[in-house]
C-alpha positions as CSV (number, residue, x, y, z in Angstrom):
1,M,-18.2,-2.1,-23.6
2,T,-18.8,-2.9,-19.4
3,S,-15.7,-3.5,-17.2
4,F,-14.6,-5.9,-15.1
5,F,-16.3,-4.2,-12.1
6,D,-19.8,-4.4,-14.4
7,N,-19.3,-7.8,-14.7
8,Y,-19.2,-9.0,-11.5
9,Y,-21.9,-6.1,-10.1
10,I,-24.2,-8.1,-12.5
11,L,-23.5,-11.4,-11.4
12,I,-23.7,-10.5,-7.7
13,F,-27.2,-9.0,-8.5
14,N,-28.4,-11.6,-11.0
15,H,-27.7,-13.8,-8.8
16,Y,-29.1,-12.8,-5.3
17,K,-32.2,-11.6,-7.5
18,K,-33.5,-14.6,-7.9
19,K,-33.5,-15.4,-4.2
20,L,-34.2,-11.7,-2.0
21,G,-35.5,-9.5,-4.7
22,K,-34.8,-6.4,-3.8
23,R,-32.6,-6.2,-1.3
24,S,-30.6,-7.9,-4.2
25,L,-29.2,-4.3,-4.6
26,N,-28.4,-3.8,-1.9
27,I,-26.1,-6.7,-1.9
28,A,-24.7,-6.5,-5.2
29,L,-23.5,-2.4,-4.9
30,F,-22.0,-3.9,-1.1
31,Y,-19.9,-6.2,-3.0
32,I,-18.4,-3.8,-5.9
33,T,-17.5,-1.5,-3.0
34,F,-16.1,-4.0,-1.1
35,L,-14.0,-5.4,-4.1
36,E,-13.4,-2.0,-5.5
37,L,-11.6,-1.4,-2.0
38,S,-10.2,-4.5,-1.2
39,V,-8.3,-4.0,-4.9
40,I,-7.0,-1.0,-4.1
41,F,-6.4,-1.8,-1.0
42,A,-3.9,-4.7,-1.8
43,L,-2.0,-2.1,-5.1
44,S,-1.7,0.5,-1.9
45,A,-0.2,-2.1,0.4
46,F,2.2,-3.4,-2.1
47,L,3.3,0.2,-2.7
48,M,3.5,0.8,0.2
49,A,5.9,-2.6,1.0
50,F,7.7,-1.5,-2.1
51,A,9.0,1.7,-1.3
52,S,9.9,0.5,2.0
53,Q,12.1,-2.1,0.9
54,M,13.5,0.6,-1.6
55,K,13.8,2.9,1.5
56,M,11.8,5.6,-0.1
57,A,9.9,8.0,2.5
58,I,7.0,8.9,0.1
59,M,3.9,9.2,2.9
60,S,3.7,8.3,7.0
61,S,1.2,6.1,7.8
62,T,-1.2,8.5,9.1
63,K,-1.5,10.2,6.2
64,F,-2.1,6.6,4.1
65,W,-4.8,6.1,6.3
66,V,-6.7,9.5,5.7
67,L,-5.7,9.2,1.7
68,F,-7.4,5.8,1.7
69,S,-10.6,6.5,3.8
70,I,-10.8,9.5,1.3
71,I,-11.0,7.0,-1.1
72,T,-13.0,5.1,0.4
73,F,-15.6,7.9,0.9
74,F,-15.1,8.6,-3.3
75,I,-15.9,4.9,-4.3
76,I,-18.7,4.4,-2.3
77,S,-20.7,7.6,-3.2
78,K,-19.5,6.6,-7.1
79,N,-20.8,3.1,-6.7
80,W,-24.1,4.7,-5.1
81,M,-24.6,7.1,-8.1
82,R,-23.2,4.6,-10.8
83,Y,-25.5,2.2,-10.1
84,N,-28.5,3.2,-9.9
85,G,-31.2,3.1,-12.5
86,K,-30.6,3.1,-16.4
87,K,-26.8,2.0,-15.6
88,R,-27.8,-1.0,-14.2
89,T,-30.4,-2.3,-16.6
90,I,-28.0,-1.2,-19.3
91,L,-26.0,-3.5,-18.1
92,N,-28.3,-6.5,-16.9
93,A,-29.3,-6.3,-20.9
94,K,-25.7,-6.4,-22.5
95,S,-24.3,-8.8,-19.8
96,K,-24.0,-12.4,-20.9
97,R,-24.6,-15.5,-18.3
98,S,-22.1,-17.0,-16.9
99,D,-21.7,-20.2,-14.4
100,T,-18.9,-17.9,-11.9
101,S,-19.2,-19.6,-8.8
102,I,-20.6,-17.1,-5.9
103,Y,-17.7,-18.5,-3.6
104,L,-15.3,-17.8,-6.0
105,L,-16.6,-14.2,-6.2
106,W,-16.6,-13.9,-2.3
107,L,-13.3,-15.4,-2.0
108,F,-11.9,-13.0,-4.4
109,P,-12.1,-9.4,-2.2
110,L,-11.3,-11.6,0.6
111,G,-7.8,-12.9,-1.0
112,C,-7.2,-9.3,-1.7
113,F,-7.7,-8.4,1.8
114,A,-5.3,-11.1,2.9
115,I,-2.8,-9.9,0.6
116,A,-3.0,-6.7,1.9
117,F,-2.4,-7.6,5.6
118,I,0.1,-9.8,4.8
119,L,1.6,-7.0,2.6
120,L,1.2,-4.5,4.9
121,Q,3.4,-6.4,7.8
122,V,6.4,-5.8,5.5
123,Q,9.3,-3.3,7.3
């Protein structure tokens, strides 16, 4: 069973594999990391805005950014280890071809970051 992020990784990998060859590995790895970070950033910004509106002092802004940077390091290393070699081959064999627009795939993480930056403005 493949996850949401696995499907997007394979879609990006297969799209750029035709044009760029081996560089598609780096692009797909960058994309999936960018996507995961944008989703986590949007969720955490929502939770911070929610806590701010409910007058709950959960964590300071400095602690938020430190925690986010630790999570970022963890996601980068997790993706680097996960999508190398055998896992990518298995995902590629199990994947079904999809006609998802490449522009839509790149707009999804950008939209998550835009929502997160809007939510961070809430005080």
